[in-house]
Rosetta silent file (secondary structure, phi, psi, omega in degrees, C-alpha in Angstrom):
SEQUENCE: MLEDAELLVDGGVTYAALILLGTRKAQGIHLAQAEAIFEYRSKETSLPFQQRKEYRKGFFLYYDDLWNTINLRNDEYQYQDGLFMLTVPSFNELVIREAILNVVSHRDYRHAGSVFIKQYPTKIELVSPGGFPPGITPENILWKQHPRNRRIAEVFARCGMVERSGQGANRMFELCARESKQPPDYSGTDDYEVFLTLYGKVQDPRFLTFLEKVGRERQVFFEATDFITLDLINREEKLPQWARDRMPSLLKSGVVERIGRKYMLSRKYYEFVDRKGVYTRKRGLDRETNKQLLLKHIKDNKNQGSQFRDLGEVLPLLSRDQVKKILAEMKTEKIICVVGKTSAARWYPGTGN
SCORE:     score description
SCORE:     0.000 S_00000001
   1 L     0.000  -45.053 -179.853   33.339   14.542  -24.530 S_00000001
   2 L   -64.835  -35.863  177.447   31.217   15.381  -27.569 S_00000001
   3 L   -68.620  -41.490  178.063   31.053   19.018  -26.521 S_00000001
   4 L   -62.594  -34.602  178.725   34.832   19.142  -26.023 S_00000001
   5 L   -83.269    0.373 -178.914   35.281   17.683  -29.506 S_00000001
   6 L    60.086   29.596  171.745   32.770   20.293  -30.827 S_00000001
   7 L   -87.238  -21.651  168.401   30.540   17.533  -32.157 S_00000001
   8 E  -114.386  125.952 -179.889   27.779   18.997  -30.023 S_00000001
   9 E  -127.128  122.454 -178.650   27.411   22.782  -30.288 S_00000001
  10 L    54.472   36.594  178.140   24.893   24.694  -28.160 S_00000001
  11 L    79.821   -2.454 -178.723   23.231   21.383  -27.355 S_00000001
  12 E  -103.846  148.377  179.866   22.694   20.553  -31.019 S_00000001
  13 E   -80.402  130.839  179.616   24.184   17.654  -32.986 S_00000001
  14 L   -87.969  163.795  174.672   26.531   18.726  -35.793 S_00000001
  15 H   -62.500  -33.696  177.998   26.853   17.134  -39.201 S_00000001
  16 H   -59.779  -41.254  178.083   30.375   16.107  -38.180 S_00000001
  17 H   -63.502  -39.981  179.648   28.892   14.085  -35.302 S_00000001
  18 H   -65.133  -40.993 -178.418   26.447   12.447  -37.708 S_00000001
  19 H   -69.576  -35.926 -174.365   29.240   11.589  -40.174 S_00000001
  20 H   -92.560  -31.880 -172.013   31.568   10.178  -37.522 S_00000001
  21 H  -130.703   -0.874 -174.213   29.202    8.602  -34.974 S_00000001
  22 L   -66.208  149.717  175.846   25.709    8.522  -36.449 S_00000001
  23 L   -78.499  167.320  178.820   23.588    5.369  -36.549 S_00000001
  24 H   -59.232  -42.457 -178.266   22.332    3.891  -39.799 S_00000001
  25 H   -64.101  -44.868 -178.139   18.846    5.200  -39.087 S_00000001
  26 H   -64.860  -42.991  179.430   20.029    8.738  -38.320 S_00000001
  27 H   -65.876  -38.639  179.325   22.218    8.934  -41.407 S_00000001
  28 H   -61.322  -33.092 -179.236   19.424    7.544  -43.573 S_00000001
  29 H   -80.806  -44.620 -168.389   17.126   10.345  -42.424 S_00000001
  30 H  -104.706  -28.258 -174.400   19.509   13.303  -42.355 S_00000001
  31 L  -157.229   65.691 -175.072   22.585   12.549  -44.525 S_00000001
  32 H   -62.223  -28.190 -177.604   22.242    9.366  -46.554 S_00000001
  33 H   -73.308   -2.390  177.971   25.094   10.372  -48.896 S_00000001
  34 H   -74.981   -1.550 -176.541   27.600   10.011  -46.044 S_00000001
  35 L   -71.840  158.143  173.499   27.761    6.280  -46.779 S_00000001
  36 E  -121.760  136.368 -178.428   30.802    4.435  -48.129 S_00000001
  37 E  -116.974  124.618  178.834   30.450    1.496  -50.511 S_00000001
  38 E  -103.891  136.476  175.685   33.133   -1.188  -50.778 S_00000001
  39 E  -136.845  140.709  175.468   33.438   -3.465  -53.809 S_00000001
  40 E  -119.945  134.097  174.884   35.946   -6.195  -54.653 S_00000001
  41 L  -128.486  135.685 -177.375   36.664   -7.465  -58.157 S_00000001
  42 L   -76.918  -18.094  177.708   39.139  -10.235  -58.918 S_00000001
  43 L  -135.199  145.295 -179.369   39.958   -8.695  -62.310 S_00000001
  44 L   -68.641  -23.361 -179.526   40.233   -5.060  -63.373 S_00000001
  45 L   -89.743   -1.982 -176.128   38.197   -5.827  -66.490 S_00000001
  46 L   -80.184  129.710  176.196   35.409   -7.483  -64.519 S_00000001
  47 L   -82.831  -48.618  177.143   32.083   -5.633  -64.365 S_00000001
  48 L   -69.118  144.545  176.698   30.342   -7.822  -61.732 S_00000001
  49 L   -95.068  152.098  177.888   31.805   -7.545  -58.239 S_00000001
  50 L   -89.868  -19.486  177.050   32.626  -10.577  -56.086 S_00000001
  51 E  -153.464  143.926  177.956   31.834   -8.753  -52.838 S_00000001
  52 E  -145.142  133.948  175.864   30.003   -5.560  -51.907 S_00000001
  53 E  -131.957  136.875  177.262   29.449   -3.891  -48.545 S_00000001
  54 E  -111.296  124.365 -178.671   27.500   -0.726  -47.831 S_00000001
  55 E  -110.238   92.970  175.857   28.518    1.297  -44.791 S_00000001
  56 L  -108.960   76.147  176.244   25.753    3.747  -43.904 S_00000001
  57 L  -166.865  174.646 -175.806   26.765    4.655  -40.376 S_00000001
  58 L   -57.243  145.268 -176.647   29.343    6.734  -38.591 S_00000001
  59 H   -55.031  -43.891 -178.688   32.940    6.378  -39.739 S_00000001
  60 H   -64.592  -17.662 -178.389   34.162    5.294  -36.298 S_00000001
  61 H   -88.925  -16.120 -175.655   31.575    2.506  -36.379 S_00000001
  62 H  -123.064  -11.313 -171.819   32.688    0.935  -39.654 S_00000001
  63 H   -59.388  -45.504 -177.774   36.394    1.651  -40.269 S_00000001
  64 H   -58.458  -42.127  179.819   37.731   -1.489  -38.536 S_00000001
  65 H   -66.896  -38.485  179.230   35.383   -3.710  -40.515 S_00000001
  66 H   -62.388  -46.806 -179.991   36.322   -1.948  -43.764 S_00000001
  67 H   -64.312  -42.655  179.089   40.052   -2.475  -43.173 S_00000001
  68 H   -60.701  -35.877  178.325   39.534   -6.117  -42.159 S_00000001
  69 H   -66.820  -43.483  177.261   37.576   -6.670  -45.374 S_00000001
  70 H   -63.945  -41.350 -174.424   40.399   -5.167  -47.462 S_00000001
  71 H   -70.018  -18.338  177.818   43.015   -7.118  -45.526 S_00000001
  72 L   -60.044  -30.884 -178.166   41.339  -10.454  -46.307 S_00000001
  73 L  -118.414   39.420 -176.886   42.793  -10.206  -49.830 S_00000001
  74 L   -99.254   89.316 -177.731   46.005   -8.410  -48.969 S_00000001
  75 L   -66.904  158.511  179.621   48.758  -10.437  -50.665 S_00000001
  76 E  -117.844  140.026  174.172   52.361  -10.171  -49.476 S_00000001
  77 E  -100.245  132.377 -179.612   55.531   -9.720  -51.524 S_00000001
  78 E  -110.943  141.815  175.460   58.623  -11.459  -50.168 S_00000001
  79 E  -148.274  155.376 -175.566   62.237  -10.496  -50.802 S_00000001
  80 E   -89.776  133.846  173.819   65.619  -11.456  -49.442 S_00000001
  81 E  -130.448   90.862 -175.444   67.686   -9.049  -47.327 S_00000001
  82 L    67.149 -121.575 -179.956   70.897  -10.850  -46.393 S_00000001
  83 L   -87.327   -5.471 -171.575   69.951  -13.780  -44.194 S_00000001
  84 E  -108.002  143.816  172.947   66.406  -12.546  -43.667 S_00000001
  85 E  -100.442  114.796 -177.598   63.254  -12.988  -45.725 S_00000001
  86 E  -104.789  154.353 -179.602   61.197   -9.790  -45.495 S_00000001
  87 E  -125.188  145.388  175.483   57.597   -9.230  -46.541 S_00000001
  88 E  -128.629  122.218  179.091   55.757   -6.176  -47.841 S_00000001
  89 E   -70.990  152.326  175.990   51.943   -6.231  -47.996 S_00000001
  90 L   -59.315  -42.379 -176.394   50.225   -5.100  -51.171 S_00000001
  91 L  -121.505  111.004  178.822   48.194   -2.597  -49.191 S_00000001
  92 L   -74.488  126.183 -176.582   49.830   -0.804  -46.286 S_00000001
  93 H   -58.786  -37.547 -179.173   47.243   -0.123  -43.582 S_00000001
  94 H   -64.236  -39.209  178.811   48.695    3.318  -42.859 S_00000001
  95 H   -66.529  -46.208  179.650   48.377    4.335  -46.514 S_00000001
  96 H   -62.080  -42.711 -179.513   44.824    3.030  -46.768 S_00000001
  97 H   -62.610  -45.464  179.208   43.857    4.729  -43.516 S_00000001
  98 H   -59.701  -42.005 -178.970   45.297    8.082  -44.623 S_00000001
  99 H   -63.438  -44.381 -178.541   43.447    7.828  -47.921 S_00000001
 100 H   -70.388  -38.450  176.356   40.109    7.038  -46.274 S_00000001
 101 H   -61.489  -39.320  177.229   40.561    9.731  -43.610 S_00000001
 102 H   -63.363  -41.374  179.162   41.205   12.226  -46.400 S_00000001
 103 H   -61.290  -47.680 -176.724   38.057   11.108  -48.178 S_00000001
 104 H   -65.206  -39.804 -174.373   35.904   11.476  -45.052 S_00000001
 105 H   -88.590  -13.841 -176.171   37.308   14.863  -44.048 S_00000001
 106 H  -118.680   -8.191 -178.695   37.582   16.446  -47.529 S_00000001
 107 L   -69.192  160.982 -179.706   34.673   15.148  -49.599 S_00000001
 108 L   -95.067  107.549 -176.766   31.815   17.472  -50.489 S_00000001
 109 L   -78.299   -2.618  175.285   28.756   16.324  -48.523 S_00000001
 110 L   -76.540  -19.829  178.028   26.495   18.645  -50.502 S_00000001
 111 L   -82.460  145.180 -174.705   26.732   16.167  -53.390 S_00000001
 112 L   -80.278  -11.930 -176.089   24.318   13.244  -53.303 S_00000001
 113 L   -71.344  160.263  178.951   26.851   10.629  -54.421 S_00000001
 114 L   -98.053  163.060  171.334   28.447    8.017  -52.159 S_00000001
 115 E   -80.518  134.620  177.399   32.118    7.256  -51.550 S_00000001
 116 E  -116.309  132.811  175.108   33.301    4.173  -53.447 S_00000001
 117 E  -120.079  108.094 -173.833   36.257    2.017  -52.401 S_00000001
 118 E  -111.056  116.423 -178.641   37.048   -0.471  -55.167 S_00000001
 119 E  -102.783  136.829  172.623   39.626   -3.149  -54.455 S_00000001
 120 L  -125.203  171.481 -177.911   41.437   -5.244  -57.077 S_00000001
 121 L   -56.316  -35.281 -174.876   44.293   -7.721  -56.537 S_00000001
 122 L  -123.947   11.312  175.741   47.013   -5.101  -57.109 S_00000001
 123 E  -160.194  161.352  175.854   45.319   -1.732  -56.636 S_00000001
 124 E  -130.602  133.762  177.137   42.606    0.151  -54.776 S_00000001
 125 E  -112.376  133.965  176.269   40.555    3.012  -56.180 S_00000001
 126 E  -120.342  124.959 -178.393   38.818    5.582  -53.983 S_00000001
 127 E  -122.071  123.668 -178.900   36.213    7.850  -55.539 S_00000001
 128 E  -128.897  142.261 -176.970   34.637   10.673  -53.540 S_00000001
 129 E   -65.519  145.240 -178.839   32.052   13.272  -54.629 S_00000001
 130 E    86.864  139.586  177.915   33.223   16.817  -55.310 S_00000001
 131 L   -74.787 -165.195  177.461   36.566   17.811  -56.798 S_00000001
 132 L   -63.624  151.424  171.805   39.558   19.077  -54.856 S_00000001
 133 L   -59.517  159.471 -178.145   38.969   21.922  -52.377 S_00000001
 134 L   -53.843  133.359  176.637   39.749   25.390  -53.804 S_00000001
 135 L    87.478   -7.216 -179.071   43.438   25.878  -54.530 S_00000001
 136 L   -99.950  133.634  177.645   44.369   22.177  -54.336 S_00000001
 137 L  -134.828  165.516  175.778   45.720   20.373  -57.431 S_00000001
 138 L   -58.981  -26.169 -178.138   47.507   17.047  -58.025 S_00000001
 139 L   -77.520  -32.384 -176.016   50.736   19.068  -58.377 S_00000001
 140 L  -111.771    9.917 -173.798   50.568   20.879  -55.012 S_00000001
 141 L   -64.440  -21.784  178.261   48.637   18.371  -52.914 S_00000001
 142 L   -69.664  -24.874 -169.391   51.811   17.441  -51.029 S_00000001
 143 L  -116.795  -32.257 -174.127   52.203   20.946  -49.633 S_00000001
 144 L   -95.589  142.811  177.921   48.928   22.830  -49.594 S_00000001
 145 L  -125.571  136.815  176.375   46.119   22.170  -47.148 S_00000001
 146 L  -152.259   78.911 -176.177   42.541   23.362  -47.411 S_00000001
 147 L   -63.273  123.914 -179.720   40.256   21.180  -45.263 S_00000001
 148 L   -75.261  -31.468  179.694   36.755   21.250  -46.667 S_00000001
 149 L  -124.098   82.833 -171.132   35.300   19.905  -43.395 S_00000001
 150 H   -60.633  -39.947 -176.259   37.471   21.446  -40.699 S_00000001
 151 H   -63.202  -38.479  177.523   35.520   20.091  -37.719 S_00000001
 152 H   -65.470  -45.045  179.656   35.963   16.497  -38.927 S_00000001
 153 H   -60.739  -38.424  179.989   39.682   17.049  -39.514 S_00000001
 154 H   -68.567  -36.124  176.324   40.054   18.520  -36.026 S_00000001
 155 H   -64.728  -43.914  176.982   38.326   15.517  -34.446 S_00000001
 156 H   -59.000  -40.339  179.383   40.692   13.179  -36.306 S_00000001
 157 H   -65.145  -41.973  179.778   43.627   15.241  -35.030 S_00000001
 158 H   -65.461  -30.075  178.541   42.365   15.090  -31.440 S_00000001
 159 L   -80.891   -5.443 -178.556   42.045   11.324  -31.768 S_00000001
 160 L    78.387   16.323 -177.612   45.648   11.102  -32.962 S_00000001
 161 L   -87.196  -27.663  177.757   44.592    9.703  -36.331 S_00000001
 162 L  -137.505  162.764  173.834   45.991   12.557  -38.435 S_00000001
 163 L   -79.678  144.605  179.391   48.449   15.407  -37.973 S_00000001
 164 L   -62.625  -27.563 -178.917   46.879   18.790  -37.289 S_00000001
 165 L   -74.598   -9.718  175.393   49.021   20.214  -40.078 S_00000001
 166 L    75.334   44.568 -177.146   47.182   17.978  -42.559 S_00000001
 167 L   -94.874   29.847 -176.579   50.127   16.075  -44.032 S_00000001
 168 H   -59.341  -46.040 -179.958   48.095   12.999  -45.011 S_00000001
 169 H   -63.113  -40.472  178.571   48.993   13.123  -48.707 S_00000001
 170 H   -57.818  -45.586 -179.045   52.644   13.615  -47.830 S_00000001
 171 H   -65.743  -38.439  177.940   52.624   10.483  -45.668 S_00000001
 172 H   -61.400  -47.359 -179.203   50.921    8.422  -48.368 S_00000001
 173 H   -62.851  -42.042 -179.087   53.546    9.385  -50.949 S_00000001
 174 H   -63.529  -47.371 -177.483   56.389    8.723  -48.517 S_00000001
 175 H   -64.066  -38.491  177.595   55.133    5.288  -47.469 S_00000001
 176 H   -64.755  -41.960  178.591   54.586    4.230  -51.091 S_00000001
 177 H   -64.445  -40.758  179.860   58.117    5.367  -51.990 S_00000001
 178 H   -60.890  -32.513 -178.059   59.565    3.535  -48.979 S_00000001
 179 L   -97.444   10.897  178.200   57.947    0.309  -50.195 S_00000001
 180 L    56.333   46.167  175.376   58.993    0.899  -53.821 S_00000001
 181 L  -112.542  159.469  175.970   55.424    1.210  -55.066 S_00000001
 182 L   -59.575  146.564 -178.095   54.010    3.598  -57.630 S_00000001
 183 L   -69.966  158.383  174.052   52.985    6.901  -56.025 S_00000001
 184 L   -52.809  137.053 -172.380   49.328    7.705  -55.299 S_00000001
 185 E  -116.149  115.477  178.681   47.682    8.692  -58.559 S_00000001
 186 L  -104.495   14.962 -171.057   45.104   11.503  -58.699 S_00000001
 187 L   -63.871  -21.498 -179.979   45.077   11.770  -62.499 S_00000001
 188 L   -84.498    3.420 -176.361   41.423   10.700  -62.786 S_00000001
 189 L   -75.223  141.597  173.460   40.199   13.657  -60.689 S_00000001
 190 L  -136.853 -164.429 -176.967   37.910   16.284  -62.199 S_00000001
 191 L   -71.037  -12.707 -171.907   35.598   19.051  -60.968 S_00000001
 192 L  -110.699  -19.062  178.907   32.981   16.549  -59.819 S_00000001
 193 E  -156.628  149.423  172.312   34.940   13.819  -58.043 S_00000001
 194 E   -94.777  126.535 -176.348   38.338   13.029  -56.574 S_00000001
 195 E  -119.230  109.844 -178.212   39.696    9.803  -58.044 S_00000001
 196 E  -114.892  130.365  175.781   42.641    8.272  -56.163 S_00000001
 197 E  -114.266  127.758  175.699   44.438    5.075  -57.193 S_00000001
 198 E  -112.294  123.325 -176.386   46.746    3.271  -54.751 S_00000001
 199 E   -95.563  140.426 -175.879   48.983    0.620  -56.300 S_00000001
 200 L  -102.156  -14.268 -174.388   49.959   -2.503  -54.370 S_00000001
 201 L   -76.621  130.623  176.015   52.693   -4.027  -56.522 S_00000001
 202 L   -79.013  121.598 -176.353   56.255   -3.685  -55.199 S_00000001
 203 L   -78.279  -49.563 -176.118   58.418   -2.402  -58.073 S_00000001
 204 L  -150.980   89.738 -177.118   61.933   -2.927  -56.682 S_00000001
 205 H   -61.483  -24.322 -179.630   62.269   -4.100  -53.061 S_00000001
 206 H   -69.484  -22.907  177.277   66.071   -3.763  -53.266 S_00000001
 207 H   -61.462  -45.195  178.150   65.665   -0.010  -53.615 S_00000001
 208 H   -64.895  -43.259  179.642   64.289    0.169  -50.070 S_00000001
 209 H   -60.939  -39.767  179.466   67.019   -2.137  -48.753 S_00000001
 210 H   -62.353  -45.150 -179.765   69.681    0.058  -50.350 S_00000001
 211 H   -63.341  -39.797  177.556   68.353    3.226  -48.693 S_00000001
 212 H   -64.274  -38.043  179.191   68.266    1.500  -45.314 S_00000001
 213 H   -65.106  -46.058  179.246   71.862    0.332  -45.824 S_00000001
 214 H   -62.192  -42.372  179.915   73.064    3.848  -46.711 S_00000001
 215 H   -60.002  -40.345  179.750   71.223    5.289  -43.732 S_00000001
 216 H   -69.717  -44.361 -174.212   72.946    2.840  -41.362 S_00000001
 217 H   -71.487  -41.222 -175.001   76.417    3.219  -42.827 S_00000001
 218 H  -102.144   -0.326 -177.817   76.465    7.010  -43.194 S_00000001
 219 L    53.383   46.076  179.384   74.039    7.818  -40.400 S_00000001
 220 L   -97.316  133.989  175.955   71.946    9.758  -42.898 S_00000001
 221 L  -103.764  116.936  179.358   68.372   10.657  -42.046 S_00000001
 222 L   -89.740  129.514  177.087   66.142   10.782  -45.108 S_00000001
 223 L   -79.819  169.768 -179.995   63.166   13.129  -44.951 S_00000001
 224 H   -57.636  -43.124 -178.477   59.775   12.285  -46.414 S_00000001
 225 H   -66.450  -26.416  178.247   60.489   14.418  -49.481 S_00000001
 226 H   -65.557  -43.994  179.191   63.790   12.572  -49.997 S_00000001
 227 H   -62.026  -40.474  179.756   62.023    9.242  -50.430 S_00000001
 228 H   -66.989  -42.407  179.681   59.601   10.809  -52.899 S_00000001
 229 H   -63.545  -45.701  179.717   62.431   12.504  -54.808 S_00000001
 230 H   -63.444  -34.980  177.189   64.507    9.316  -55.001 S_00000001
 231 H   -65.423  -40.802  177.603   61.465    7.426  -56.237 S_00000001
 232 H   -62.505  -42.617  179.038   61.001   10.001  -59.030 S_00000001
 233 H   -65.036  -42.159 -179.547   64.669    9.651  -59.999 S_00000001
 234 H   -61.869  -34.319  179.680   64.456    5.865  -59.917 S_00000001
 235 L   -93.623    7.418  175.339   61.489    5.972  -62.294 S_00000001
 236 L    56.941   42.954  177.176   63.224    8.600  -64.481 S_00000001
 237 L  -101.718  158.640 -178.854   60.429   11.131  -64.117 S_00000001
 238 L   -64.296  136.827 -178.066   60.755   14.914  -64.308 S_00000001
 239 L   -91.739  125.280  172.855   61.646   16.515  -60.977 S_00000001
 240 L   -69.275  170.198 -174.872   59.477   19.410  -59.743 S_00000001
 241 H   -61.713  -39.571 -178.494   61.237   22.381  -58.168 S_00000001
 242 H   -62.419  -30.454  178.024   60.659   21.207  -54.585 S_00000001
 243 H   -74.564  -37.598  178.315   62.472   17.957  -55.443 S_00000001
 244 H   -64.191  -29.963  178.831   65.385   19.830  -57.039 S_00000001
 245 L   -65.296  -22.382 -179.595   65.767   21.810  -53.825 S_00000001
 246 L   -89.094   -6.019 -172.799   66.620   18.537  -52.034 S_00000001
 247 H   -64.548  -40.146  178.587   69.329   17.545  -54.521 S_00000001
 248 H   -54.837  -41.726  179.735   72.373   19.112  -52.733 S_00000001
 249 H   -67.819  -40.838 -178.608   71.631   16.999  -49.654 S_00000001
 250 H   -71.456  -35.539  175.799   71.041   13.820  -51.674 S_00000001
 251 H   -63.497  -40.385 -179.819   74.200   14.368  -53.741 S_00000001
 252 H   -66.130  -33.636 -178.970   76.169   14.757  -50.517 S_00000001
 253 H   -71.698  -17.839  178.753   74.726   11.521  -49.124 S_00000001
 254 L    87.870    8.462 -179.732   76.085    9.609  -52.106 S_00000001
 255 L   -93.969   -9.891 -177.045   72.788    8.077  -53.235 S_00000001
 256 E  -133.066  145.850  172.553   72.465   10.345  -56.288 S_00000001
 257 E  -124.541  156.132  179.290   74.792   11.446  -59.098 S_00000001
 258 E  -110.440  134.596  174.792   74.426   14.275  -61.580 S_00000001
 259 E  -124.803  100.741 -177.435   74.889   13.897  -65.331 S_00000001
 260 L    60.601 -118.119 -179.215   74.630   17.252  -67.018 S_00000001
 261 L   -92.962   -3.312 -174.838   71.102   18.457  -66.385 S_00000001
 262 E  -110.227  162.154  176.690   69.852   15.077  -65.195 S_00000001
 263 E  -121.759  152.230  176.171   70.142   13.063  -61.992 S_00000001
 264 E  -147.352  161.951  175.302   70.406    9.324  -61.490 S_00000001
 265 E   -65.528  150.078 -170.740   70.883    6.889  -58.626 S_00000001
 266 L   -71.265  167.779  176.650   74.537    6.439  -57.748 S_00000001
 267 H   -57.140  -35.834 -178.115   76.966    3.735  -58.845 S_00000001
 268 H   -60.329  -36.970  179.620   76.686    2.232  -55.345 S_00000001
 269 H   -64.284  -47.689 -176.703   73.004    1.502  -55.891 S_00000001
 270 H   -69.140  -29.425  172.912   73.583   -0.347  -59.182 S_00000001
 271 H   -69.752  -38.777 -179.041   76.473   -2.283  -57.630 S_00000001
 272 H   -62.553  -39.914 -178.065   74.239   -3.153  -54.673 S_00000001
 273 L   -94.289    7.541  177.307   71.509   -4.566  -56.947 S_00000001
 274 L    58.238   49.576  177.494   74.109   -6.173  -59.266 S_00000001
 275 L  -133.004   53.773 -176.496   73.091   -4.138  -62.327 S_00000001
 276 H   -62.635  -33.389  179.250   76.383   -2.487  -63.241 S_00000001
 277 H   -63.489  -37.955  178.277   75.558   -2.611  -66.943 S_00000001
 278 H   -64.411  -39.026  178.422   72.430   -0.514  -66.389 S_00000001
 279 H   -61.350  -45.766 -179.414   74.537    2.066  -64.565 S_00000001
 280 H   -60.455  -42.465 -179.741   76.981    2.267  -67.471 S_00000001
 281 H   -63.986  -45.324 -177.473   74.151    2.720  -69.957 S_00000001
 282 H   -71.672  -35.577 -179.574   72.436    5.423  -67.912 S_00000001
 283 H   -67.132  -32.184  179.178   75.670    7.187  -67.024 S_00000001
 284 L    95.524 -167.687 -174.717   76.586    7.440  -70.667 S_00000001
 285 L   -77.063  152.842  177.616   79.902    7.488  -72.405 S_00000001
 286 L   -76.820  173.476 -172.189   83.200    8.155  -70.664 S_00000001
 287 H   -62.082  -42.607 -178.724   85.189   11.344  -71.219 S_00000001
 288 H   -65.409  -38.103  178.071   87.564    9.934  -73.839 S_00000001
 289 H   -66.010  -38.898  176.710   84.701    8.520  -75.869 S_00000001
 290 H   -60.813  -40.241  178.477   82.965   11.904  -75.716 S_00000001
 291 H   -62.079  -42.607 -178.801   86.136   13.530  -77.069 S_00000001
 292 H   -64.554  -37.713  177.830   86.250   11.078  -79.959 S_00000001
 293 H   -64.785  -43.540  178.401   82.631   11.799  -80.849 S_00000001
 294 H   -63.981  -43.485 -179.384   83.275   15.544  -80.865 S_00000001
 295 H   -62.966  -41.385  178.630   86.442   15.117  -82.899 S_00000001
 296 H   -59.860  -44.168  179.848   84.662   12.957  -85.482 S_00000001
 297 H   -63.887  -41.930 -179.146   81.971   15.595  -85.915 S_00000001
 298 H   -65.446  -40.947  177.950   84.577   18.363  -86.233 S_00000001
 299 H   -66.488  -39.710  179.900   86.558   16.394  -88.806 S_00000001
 300 H   -64.676  -22.239 -177.881   83.437   15.566  -90.798 S_00000001
 301 L  -120.038   34.515 -173.487   82.684   19.297  -91.004 S_00000001
 302 L   -67.046  -25.247 -177.706   86.267   20.586  -91.345 S_00000001
 303 L   -70.412  -46.374 -178.576   85.544   22.679  -94.440 S_00000001
 304 L   -99.038   -9.442 -178.113   82.883   24.939  -92.922 S_00000001
 305 L    81.425  161.780 -177.692   83.759   24.436  -89.253 S_00000001
 306 E  -112.708  128.845  175.159   81.467   23.300  -86.428 S_00000001
 307 L   -77.305  153.156  179.085   79.283   25.618  -84.383 S_00000001
 308 H   -60.902  -36.703  179.212   79.061   25.100  -80.644 S_00000001
 309 H   -56.384  -42.589  179.938   75.298   24.526  -80.972 S_00000001
 310 H   -68.875  -37.496  179.475   75.949   21.502  -83.209 S_00000001
 311 H   -66.035  -34.594  176.439   78.615   20.157  -80.873 S_00000001
 312 H   -63.900  -32.890  179.648   76.160   20.350  -77.981 S_00000001
 313 H   -72.964  -21.645  176.697   73.738   18.181  -79.958 S_00000001
 314 H   -66.609  -35.169 -179.628   76.450   15.516  -80.328 S_00000001
 315 L  -122.985   73.111 -171.990   76.413   15.075  -76.525 S_00000001
 316 L   -66.266  -21.247 -178.628   72.827   15.946  -75.538 S_00000001
 317 L   -80.006  -14.163 -178.497   73.105   14.560  -71.986 S_00000001
 318 L   -93.503  149.795  177.308   75.887   16.992  -71.097 S_00000001
 319 L   -76.858  169.305  178.202   75.373   20.609  -70.074 S_00000001
 320 H   -58.997  -43.735 -178.574   76.856   23.535  -72.020 S_00000001
 321 H   -63.344  -38.663  179.947   79.567   23.966  -69.400 S_00000001
 322 H   -66.749  -40.375  177.346   80.536   20.294  -69.580 S_00000001
 323 H   -64.711  -41.854  178.928   80.836   20.430  -73.384 S_00000001
 324 H   -60.044  -41.315 -179.721   82.904   23.631  -73.104 S_00000001
 325 H   -63.960  -40.238  178.995   85.302   21.961  -70.655 S_00000001
 326 H   -66.523  -41.876  178.085   85.845   19.004  -72.994 S_00000001
 327 H   -63.740  -38.817  178.745   86.463   21.335  -75.938 S_00000001
 328 H   -63.196  -40.581  177.594   88.924   23.360  -73.847 S_00000001
 329 H   -63.048  -43.752 -179.620   90.834   20.166  -72.984 S_00000001
 330 H   -64.915  -35.251  177.206   90.935   19.145  -76.646 S_00000001
 331 H   -68.014  -42.839  177.721   92.199   22.600  -77.587 S_00000001
 332 H   -61.804  -36.222  178.450   94.927   22.416  -74.928 S_00000001
 333 L   -78.390   -1.432  178.348   95.908   19.015  -76.300 S_00000001
 334 L    63.194   31.047  175.720   96.089   20.668  -79.768 S_00000001
 335 L   -84.229  -33.993 -178.889   93.565   18.230  -81.197 S_00000001
 336 E  -136.817  170.017  175.167   91.263   21.044  -82.315 S_00000001
 337 E  -143.070  164.876 -178.926   91.272   24.796  -82.664 S_00000001
 338 E  -125.808  139.371  177.274   88.674   27.566  -82.684 S_00000001
 339 E  -121.042  125.586 -178.692   88.344   30.506  -85.062 S_00000001
 340 L    95.081  176.987 -178.137   86.197   33.472  -84.069 S_00000001
 341 L  -132.738  163.329  177.893   84.390   34.333  -80.880 S_00000001
 342 H    49.037 -134.028 -173.784   80.938   33.946  -79.268 S_00000001
 343 H   -71.323  -16.063  179.960   78.210   32.753  -81.653 S_00000001
 344 H   -87.485   -4.971 -177.257   80.436   33.242  -84.699 S_00000001
 345 L   -65.164  142.114  176.428   83.089   30.810  -83.419 S_00000001
 346 E  -131.019  139.380 -178.906   83.857   27.742  -85.510 S_00000001
 347 E  -102.962  137.778 -177.774   85.790   24.645  -84.409 S_00000001
 348 E  -132.544  156.776  175.485   88.272   22.900  -86.718 S_00000001
 349 E   -73.298  153.207  178.245   90.588   19.908  -86.399 S_00000001
 350 L    89.396 -172.582 -174.988   94.268   20.568  -85.669 S_00000001
 351 L   -89.089  -15.470 -178.980   96.103   23.503  -84.052 S_00000001
 352 L    83.472    3.203  178.861   95.038   26.159  -86.522 S_00000001
 353 L   -85.149    0.000    0.000   98.668   27.092  -87.253 S_00000001
């Protein structure tokens, strides 16, 4: 079995075998830095730890105990879904497992430091020696794979613990989005260590319920990237290009609306969570109100006329094309007129006759 898994090569024991199956004594002699250290603190500001465990033995020999230790303080969030009371744990075992598998298969074992797993009531921090593998950054970690320890990753794949394609980060982000938690945070990473923070607090459990409802009613299948994209929109964060590529499908599903250059969750979501006022605020002013704002600006500057650039600043949430359409309607209604063309054009109140 070990030979088939390439943990034994030409009769010799590999470092991968030592990392995954080695005894405490063997690791202490040959690769002491392969250990993982768990610490629990009841407060994020606390320096002393309330519990500490050192795992200096093969990963397969300690993972179950590590998860059970984390799960001892795994609080649950409860929320109502119709007649049912549903629960979401602070720390999803699948997310924690993916994070730890990534640490074991991607850390740099040439560094003498140990892996640290620090648990707090609402978050877990994982620190592993060595920065990201070459070519990997927090921005592209969802898509690019570069296993630093390929043999370990292949053993995990053969055991069915990870996908051979190496989509561990993708799965972590998806699961966090599905549970309405903050996404995995790699912002503390530098050239010497990877610093991952996993947050346990559920931000908005109704967000998940809404997506499940839409999926049932419209028979829509949301991909992993859809959950991540919707989470970014819900938190009003800038969308990377890969997320923008998913927007036509999400717009068609009815869960997203477009306002000029920006996207927001649809009216149905805000009605579902009974926050119609928030929808109105985020959606902005209606068309007639926008016309009145433009007209006021044009009247206030009737002597010198109004440039299109200035009119665009009156309605900053709208695109150039949307502002042009409103101005065209106002011109057709003979509320305003335009003198000149292109950048020299000036808008004035009235018909211009």
